[in-house]
C-alpha positions as CSV (number, residue, x, y, z in Angstrom):
1,M,47.5,111.0,63.8
2,V,47.4,109.1,67.1
3,D,48.3,105.9,65.2
4,V,51.4,107.6,63.7
5,G,52.4,108.7,67.2
6,K,52.1,105.2,68.5
7,L,54.1,103.8,65.6
8,A,56.8,106.4,66.2
9,L,56.9,105.5,69.9
10,I,57.1,101.8,69.3
11,T,59.8,102.3,66.7
12,A,61.9,104.7,68.8
13,A,61.5,103.0,72.2
14,P,64.1,100.3,71.8
15,T,66.7,102.9,70.5
16,L,66.0,105.2,73.5
17,I,66.2,102.3,76.0
18,G,69.5,101.1,74.4
19,A,70.9,104.7,74.5
20,T,69.9,105.1,78.1
21,V,71.6,101.8,79.1
22,V,74.8,102.7,77.2
23,Y,75.2,106.4,78.1
24,A,73.7,106.6,81.6
25,P,76.8,105.3,83.4
26,K,79.0,107.8,81.6
27,V,76.6,110.7,82.4
28,F,76.5,109.7,86.0
29,A,80.3,109.4,86.2
30,V,80.7,112.9,84.8
31,L,78.1,114.3,87.2
32,S,79.7,112.6,90.2
33,R,83.1,113.9,89.2
34,V,81.8,117.4,88.9
35,W,80.0,117.0,92.2
36,A,83.2,115.8,93.9
37,E,85.2,118.7,92.5
38,K,82.7,121.3,93.8
39,A,82.7,119.8,97.3
40,P,85.1,121.4,99.8
41,Q,88.4,119.5,100.0
42,Q,89.8,118.4,103.3
43,P,93.5,119.2,103.8
44,Q,95.7,116.2,103.1
45,P,99.2,115.6,104.4
46,I,101.9,115.7,101.8
47,G,104.0,112.9,103.2
48,P,104.4,110.5,106.1
49,P,104.3,111.8,109.7
50,I,107.4,113.5,111.0
51,E,107.7,110.9,113.8
52,R,107.9,108.1,111.3
53,L,110.4,110.0,109.1
54,A,112.6,110.6,112.2
55,T,112.4,107.0,113.3
56,D,113.3,105.7,109.8
57,L,116.1,108.1,109.4
58,R,117.6,107.1,112.8
59,R,117.3,103.4,111.9
60,L,118.9,104.0,108.5
61,L,121.8,106.0,109.9
62,R,122.5,103.3,112.5
63,L,122.5,100.7,109.7
64,H,124.9,102.8,107.7
65,D,127.2,103.1,110.7
66,D,127.1,99.4,111.1
67,L,127.9,98.8,107.5
68,T,130.8,101.2,107.4
69,R,132.3,99.5,110.5
70,S,131.9,96.1,108.9
71,A,135.0,94.1,108.0
72,H,133.5,93.0,104.7
73,M,133.3,96.4,103.1
74,A,133.8,95.0,99.6
75,M,130.9,92.6,100.0
76,C,128.4,95.3,101.2
77,A,129.3,98.3,98.9
78,H,126.1,98.0,97.0
79,R,124.1,97.7,100.2
80,L,125.9,100.7,101.6
81,W,125.0,102.7,98.5
82,S,121.4,101.6,98.8
83,V,121.2,102.6,102.4
84,E,122.7,106.0,101.6
85,A,120.1,106.5,98.9
86,A,117.3,105.6,101.4
87,I,118.8,108.1,103.9
88,A,118.8,110.8,101.2
89,V,115.2,110.1,100.4
90,R,114.1,110.2,104.1
91,A,116.2,113.2,104.9
92,T,114.7,115.1,101.9
93,E,111.2,114.2,103.1
94,A,112.0,115.3,106.6
95,A,113.5,118.6,105.4
96,R,110.3,119.2,103.4
97,A,108.2,118.4,106.4
98,L,110.2,120.7,108.7
99,G,110.5,123.5,106.2
100,V,114.3,123.2,106.1
101,A,116.0,124.6,103.0
102,H,117.3,121.7,100.9
103,Q,118.1,120.8,97.3
104,E,115.5,118.6,95.5
105,P,117.5,115.9,93.6
106,P,116.0,115.0,90.2
107,P,116.0,111.2,90.9
108,P,115.0,110.5,94.5
109,G,118.0,109.7,96.7
110,N,120.5,111.2,94.3
111,L,122.4,113.5,96.7
112,T,126.1,113.7,96.9
113,R,127.8,112.9,100.2
114,A,128.5,116.6,100.9
115,E,124.9,117.5,100.2
116,L,123.7,114.7,102.4
117,I,126.0,115.7,105.2
118,A,124.8,119.3,105.0
119,L,121.2,118.2,104.9
120,L,121.6,116.0,108.0
121,H,123.3,118.8,109.9
122,S,120.5,121.2,108.9
123,L,117.9,118.7,110.1
124,A,119.7,118.3,113.4
125,D,119.9,122.1,113.7
126,A,116.1,122.3,113.1
127,G,115.6,120.1,116.1
128,M,115.4,116.5,114.7
129,V,117.0,114.1,117.1
130,L,119.5,112.0,115.2
131,P,122.1,109.5,116.6
132,S,125.2,111.2,118.0
133,S,127.6,108.9,116.1
134,L,126.9,108.6,112.5
135,G,130.1,107.3,110.9
136,H,131.1,109.3,107.9
137,F,128.2,111.7,108.2
138,T,129.5,113.6,111.2
139,Q,132.1,116.2,111.7
140,H,134.3,115.2,114.7
141,G,131.7,112.6,115.8
142,R,129.1,115.3,116.6
143,L,125.9,116.1,114.8
């Protein structure tokens, strides 16, 4: 009986070692994923810091103002559209960070001019410091 046990062990050992080599990483990956899910999660910010959003938004608004005052309007129409889309993305992120009511556009940056103007005014009303002269985005030169 002992000889049969030794024969079974000698026959099964390579298979068990091979199965251990193949399946051990997968088992450890699953165990580590379960372990990480059970660990308490630290709160993570949902976007960039509000200071960076405000700085980017002011820079983009100044760039937009410079482009609208440019004499070569036909040459920079595509760039103007790109800057407006970037302004819409940053304004939406800032509104989300400040808790200002806003409309979420399906594609990022796809706000109409009226929606963008309303959003910029809402951000200014919420306390975000924006340039006083914003070209076509202001009513009577005030924000």
